[in-house]
C-alpha positions in Angstrom: 31.4 96.4 -5.2 28.6 96.9 -2.7 29.4 98.6 0.5 27.7 99.0 3.8 26.8 102.4 4.9 29.7 103.9 7.0 29.5 105.0 10.6 28.2 108.5 11.3 31.0 111.2 11.7 29.6 112.8 14.9 32.0 113.0 17.7 32.1 109.8 19.7 30.5 109.9 23.0 32.2 108.7 26.2 31.9 105.0 26.8 32.5 102.8 29.7 35.6 100.6 29.3 34.9 97.3 27.8 36.1 94.1 29.5 39.6 93.2 29.0 39.3 90.4 26.4 37.0 92.5 24.2 39.3 95.5 24.5 42.3 93.4 23.4 40.4 92.2 20.3 39.1 95.8 19.4 42.7 97.2 19.5 44.2 94.4 17.6 41.6 94.8 14.8 42.0 98.6 14.7 45.7 98.2 14.6 45.3 96.0 11.4 42.9 98.6 9.9 45.3 101.4 10.6 48.0 99.5 8.8 45.8 99.5 5.7 45.2 95.8 6.1 41.8 94.6 5.3 40.3 92.5 8.1 37.9 89.6 8.1 35.8 88.4 11.1 37.6 85.0 10.7 41.0 86.8 11.2 39.8 87.9 14.8 38.3 84.6 15.5 41.5 82.7 14.6 43.8 85.1 16.5 41.8 85.2 19.8 40.1 81.8 19.5 36.6 83.0 19.6 33.8 82.1 17.3 33.1 84.0 14.0 29.9 85.4 15.4 31.6 87.0 18.4 34.2 88.5 15.9 31.3 89.9 13.9 29.9 91.6 17.0 33.3 93.0 17.7 33.5 94.7 14.3 30.0 96.1 14.8 31.1 97.4 18.1 33.9 99.3 16.5 31.5 100.8 14.0 28.4 101.5 15.9 29.7 102.1 19.5 33.1 103.6 19.0 32.0 104.9 15.6 35.2 103.9 13.8 34.7 104.8 10.0 34.8 101.3 8.5 33.1 99.9 5.6 32.4 96.3 4.5 33.4 95.1 1.1 30.9 92.4 0.2 32.9 91.2 -2.7 36.0 90.5 -0.6 34.1 90.0 2.5 36.6 92.3 4.4 36.4 95.5 6.3 38.6 98.5 5.6 39.2 101.8 7.2 37.9 104.7 5.1 40.0 107.4 6.9 43.7 107.6 7.7 43.0 107.9 11.4 40.1 107.3 13.5 39.3 109.1 16.7 38.4 106.7 19.4 35.8 107.6 22.1 36.8 108.8 25.4 36.6 106.3 28.1 34.5 107.4 31.2 36.4 105.8 34.2 34.4 105.7 37.4 35.9 107.5 40.3 36.9 104.1 41.9 38.7 103.0 38.8 40.4 106.2 38.4 41.7 106.3 42.0 42.8 102.7 41.7 45.1 103.6 38.7 46.2 106.8 40.6 47.5 104.7 43.6 48.7 101.8 41.5 51.2 104.3 39.9 52.1 105.8 43.2 52.7 102.5 44.9 55.1 101.4 42.2 57.6 103.7 43.8 57.8 101.3 46.8 59.0 98.5 44.7 61.9 100.4 43.1 65.2 98.4 43.7 63.4 95.2 44.2 63.1 92.2 41.8 59.5 92.9 41.3 60.1 96.5 39.8 60.6 95.5 36.1 57.5 93.2 36.1 55.2 95.7 37.8 56.3 98.5 35.7 55.9 96.4 32.6 52.3 95.3 33.8 51.3 99.0 34.5 52.7 100.0 31.1 50.4 97.4 29.5 47.5 98.6 31.3 48.3 102.2 30.1 48.6 100.9 26.5 45.1 99.2 26.7 43.6 102.6 27.3 42.3 104.6 24.4 44.1 107.8 23.3 41.5 109.8 25.2 40.2 109.1 28.6 37.3 111.2 30.0 37.9 112.4 33.6 35.8 114.4 35.8 36.5 118.1 35.5 37.7 118.2 39.0 41.2 116.8 38.8 42.3 114.2 41.3 45.2 116.2 42.3 43.0 119.0 43.4 41.7 116.9 46.4 43.6 113.7 46.6 47.4 113.3 47.1 49.6 110.4 48.0 53.0 111.0 49.4 54.6 107.8 50.9 57.4 110.0 52.3 61.1 109.5 51.7 61.8 106.0 50.7 64.9 104.1 50.7 65.9 102.0 47.8 67.5 98.7 48.5 70.0 97.2 46.1 68.2 94.9 43.5 71.0 92.3 43.8 70.8 92.3 47.6 67.0 91.9 47.5 67.3 89.0 45.0 70.0 87.2 47.0 68.0 87.7 50.2 64.8 86.2 48.7 66.8 83.3 47.2 68.4 82.6 50.7 64.8 82.7 52.2 63.3 80.4 49.5 66.0 77.7 49.7 66.5 78.3 53.5 70.2 79.0 53.4 72.1 81.1 55.9 73.0 84.5 54.7 76.3 86.4 55.2 75.6 90.2 55.1 77.5 93.4 55.4 75.3 95.7 57.4 75.6 99.2 58.2 74.5 99.8 61.8 72.1 102.7 62.3 73.7 103.3 65.7 77.3 103.3 65.1 77.1 104.0 61.3 79.8 101.3 61.0 79.3 98.3 58.6 79.7 95.0 60.3 79.3 91.4 59.2 76.2 89.5 60.2 75.2 85.9 59.7 71.5 85.8 59.7 68.7 83.3 58.9 66.1 85.2 57.0 62.6 84.4 58.2 60.3 87.0 56.5 60.7 89.8 54.1 58.2 92.6 54.6 57.3 96.2 53.5 56.6 98.6 56.4 55.6 102.2 55.5 57.1 102.0 52.0 60.5 100.5 53.2 61.7 97.0 53.0 62.9 94.9 56.0 63.9 91.4 56.8 62.9 89.5 60.2 65.9 87.3 60.7 67.7 85.3 63.3 70.9 87.0 64.1 73.5 84.5 65.2 75.6 87.3 66.9 72.8 88.5 69.0 71.0 85.1 69.5 67.7 86.7 68.9 65.2 87.7 65.9 66.1 91.1 64.7 64.8 93.5 62.1 67.2 94.5 59.4 66.6 97.3 56.9 67.3 96.1 53.4 68.7 99.6 52.3 71.4 99.1 55.0 72.5 95.7 53.5 75.7 96.5 51.5 76.2 92.9 50.4 74.2 89.7 50.9 75.8 86.3 50.2 73.7 83.1 50.5 75.8 80.3 52.1 75.5 76.6 51.7 74.5 76.1 55.4 70.7 75.4 55.8 68.5 76.6 58.5 65.1 75.8 59.9 62.4 78.3 60.8 61.0 77.5 64.3 57.6 76.1 64.3 56.8 78.6 67.0 57.6 81.6 64.8 54.7 83.7 63.8 55.4 86.8 61.9 52.2 88.5 63.1 53.1 87.9 66.7 56.6 89.1 66.1 55.4 92.3 64.5 52.9 92.8 67.5 55.9 92.5 69.8 58.0 94.9 67.8 55.3 97.5 67.8 54.8 97.1 71.5 58.6 97.6 72.0 58.3 100.7 69.8 55.7 102.2 71.9 57.8 101.4 75.0 60.9 103.0 73.5 58.9 106.1 72.5 57.5 106.3 76.2 61.1 105.9 77.7 62.6 108.6 75.5 59.8 111.1 76.2 60.2 110.5 79.9 64.0 110.8 79.8 63.7 114.0 77.7 61.4 115.6 80.0 63.6 114.7 83.0 66.8 115.9 81.3 65.3 119.2 80.6 63.5 119.7 83.8 64.9 122.7 86.0 67.0 121.8 88.9 68.3 118.4 87.4 72.0 117.8 86.3 70.7 117.2 82.8 72.4 114.0 82.5 71.1 110.5 82.0 72.4 107.2 83.5 71.5 103.7 82.6 69.6 103.3 85.8 67.3 106.2 84.6 66.5 104.4 81.3 65.7 101.2 83.2 63.4 103.0 85.5 61.6 104.7 82.7 60.9 101.4 81.2 59.6 99.9 84.4 57.3 103.0 84.7 55.9 102.0 81.3 55.4 98.3 82.4 53.6 99.6 85.5 51.2 101.5 83.4 52.3 105.0 84.9 50.9 107.5 82.5 53.0 110.4 81.0 50.7 112.8 82.6 51.4 111.5 86.0 55.2 111.8 85.3 54.8 115.3 84.0 52.9 116.3 87.1 55.6 114.7 89.4 58.3 116.7 87.7 56.3 119.8 88.0 55.6 119.2 91.8 59.2 118.5 92.5 60.4 121.5 90.6 57.9 123.7 92.4 58.9 122.5 95.9 62.6 123.2 95.1 61.9 126.5 93.5 59.5 127.8 96.1 61.4 126.7 99.3 62.2 129.3 102.0 64.9 131.7 101.2 66.8 130.9 104.5 66.7 127.2 103.8 69.7 125.3 102.9 69.9 125.2 99.1 69.4 121.6 97.6 71.7 119.9 95.3 70.5 119.3 91.8 68.4 116.2 91.2 70.9 113.5 90.0 68.5 110.6 89.3 65.1 110.0 88.0 64.5 107.7 91.0 64.1 111.1 92.9 60.6 111.4 91.7 59.3 107.9 92.6 57.9 109.0 96.1 56.2 112.0 94.3 54.6 109.6 91.8 53.3 107.4 94.5 51.9 110.5 96.3 50.1 111.6 93.1 48.5 108.1 92.7 47.4 107.6 96.3 46.6 111.3 97.3 45.8 113.2 94.0 46.0 117.0 94.4 42.9 119.1 94.1 41.9 119.9 90.6 43.8 122.8 89.0 46.6 122.8 91.7 49.3 121.4 89.2 48.3 123.8 86.5 48.6 126.7 89.2 52.2 125.5 89.9 52.9 125.4 86.2 51.8 129.0 85.8 53.9 130.1 88.7 57.0 128.2 87.2 56.3 130.2 84.0 56.0 127.0 82.1 59.8 126.1 82.7 59.0 122.4 82.9 59.0 120.9 79.3 55.6 119.4 78.7 55.3 115.9 77.5 52.9 115.3 74.6 49.8 113.9 76.3 47.1 114.5 73.8 45.0 111.5 72.8 47.1 110.8 69.6 50.3 110.3 71.6 49.0 108.8 75.0 50.8 105.6 75.3 49.4 104.3 78.6 
């Protein structure tokens, strides 16, 4: 029996990862050989519907590039493995390919509890199986200079997620048991699911709330039960998810602004430290007027200083009971700004008793 010369036994060098169809054929062929089953080029051709010439090149690739110790039996026209095991070459992944795999594995966490989790996990597992036993990586480990932490993620119930998608797909109203983030009570809501989306790793649905008569955002992890009804609904032609999210983000910035103004006012010296609904409405109006947080901070400082440094024989003033008290001072600062450094001088005299609002560029809202 004439035999072709076997491949050299030198350690295989790192190789670039072949394209997926070729990789599948190579591993299928190697699996046959490792099972002590001789293989012909025609076997590969029939299994993967390629021509015999392509299959011959695959076997040459195994022998010459991956240096798998195989020999060709000319009498039987088959290839056989000459050693019980064969060490495959390491695959040199580019930095881009390695980072892509790294993030793919991390992002899988965002789909836990969703109907997509099993399929995504299966797909990622298949990718891992396609890789050789050894993958060559740069000596600098990715974890030394790269990390991905999506933060604490909430996992929705898989059944809830599936029922919600079903209701959206067939456009049926949904009965839900929803735990309110404000009262922490579970209430029943009848909603029309318009759009399911992921924001910062967590899942939400933009839906029409029949009770509130408005489009609201519901966190999926707060939905305890979702039951599609037989009642159909229509999504308004004017609804645009992109525009809806822009409005939501705008409301979020407004809410943050309002909370910072009220927090500064509540903690300011010589105020009652209590908030009324009128104060909240005024803070929202100040945002709409474009009054900066810096101006409000300066107004609070000026008001506090004037009260703190009044004459000793003057009649003591009552504590400030409303945010409206600083409106004239805001107007004063806008129309007749003080000389540079004056407000800072007052703050130093007040020993920094006025809580500062965050006004650095990363938090400026106006």
